[in-house]
C-alpha positions, 0 to 999 in steps of 0.5 A: 865501689870500695873494696879488694880488687875486682877480678873483672868489673863492667862499668855501664857497658852498653852495646848498639848495633844499628837502631838496636840497643842490646846492653843498656849500662849494664854494671857488674863487679866480680872477685876471685873465687866468686861464682856469679849467675849472670841470669835473664829469659832469652833475648836479655842480652847475656851473651852480648854481655859475656861477649863484650867482657872476653872482648868478642863484642865491641862495646859502644860505651862503658869500661871492662878492667881485669885486676884494675887494667882496663881492657875495654879496646883489648881483642879476646887473645890479649885478655886470655894473655892476662887471665880471662878464659871463655867457654862459648854457648857454642860447640868448639871442639875439633870433632875429628881429632881425639879428646888427647889431640884436641888438648895437645892442638890447644896446648900448642896454641897456648903454649908454643910447639916448642914448649916441654911437657906438653904431653904431661900437661894435658893428661892432667887437664884430662884428669881433672875434668874426669877425661883421662879414661877417653883420651882416644876417643874421637871428640865427635863420639863424646856425649854432651856433658863430656863435650863441655867438659872437653871445652872446659879442659881447654879452658883451664889450658892457660890457668885463668884467673877469671872464667867466663861460661855461657850457657855451660850445661846447655846439651848435657843431662842433669847429671852430667850438669851437677858433675861439671858444675862441681867442677866450675865451685872447685875452680872457685873453692880452691883456686880462687878462680872467678867464675862468670856463668850464665844458664837456663838450668837455673837449679844448678846455676844458683846451687853453686853460685855466690851470687846471681844476677837477673838481667831483663832488657839489657839491663840488670834488675836485681842482685843477690844471694841465690836464696833472694834471687829466687823469691824476688818479685822480678824472677817469679813474675818475669823470667821464671815460676818458682816450681821451675828454678827451686833447687833441689838436693842433688847427688854430689859428684865431687869424689869423681873429680880430681882436686888440684894438687 
């Protein structure tokens, strides 16, 4: 493929576990400032694909590049150092610590205990994800949407260039999901972050996506603009009937989100 250097690129990825092939030659190329939805039914291989991109899942064959640097065999922490951040599907907050303590712990992990300006840095992160007024609340007492925004704030600690989000709207009410989606779109539009997301809240995902990819049986079945995706026969026939995913206008939550700078 020609054109600008991809922020992240997968070429013919195969993942085999025992006698089961989970990914069957998946290729995807995403640029800075794009929001790419990797969508499909349960069992299609979406989480395995994301795990392969971030270094959590070993790849059997194929290649992963980040800004043209081959990282196929690199560990998760090595990819993080060159700009790849990950929001996993499973909850990852420290339940017994406050929002502030969660952010401080992660800041220390990323920047070291001796790093200066930690308090100011975590305050800025909390403001960006609209959690500034929840800093003293125990993470176990947060709503689903607040928890996911805390996990997003932690993922932003290293100022990533690529953000991979597995089910970011899971367990989140529609209003909070829309608010979180607006945050992801802002990261792409205003900071050039390449965002890859997978979610069963298809309408919300398509609302912010630049492109959407349909993953079926461990393979890319089609990709295109959101309006192409929602009308594609494979999407309608093998994924979701139209009435369950056609996007509807939602109230804008952007004014409630702190814009960087």
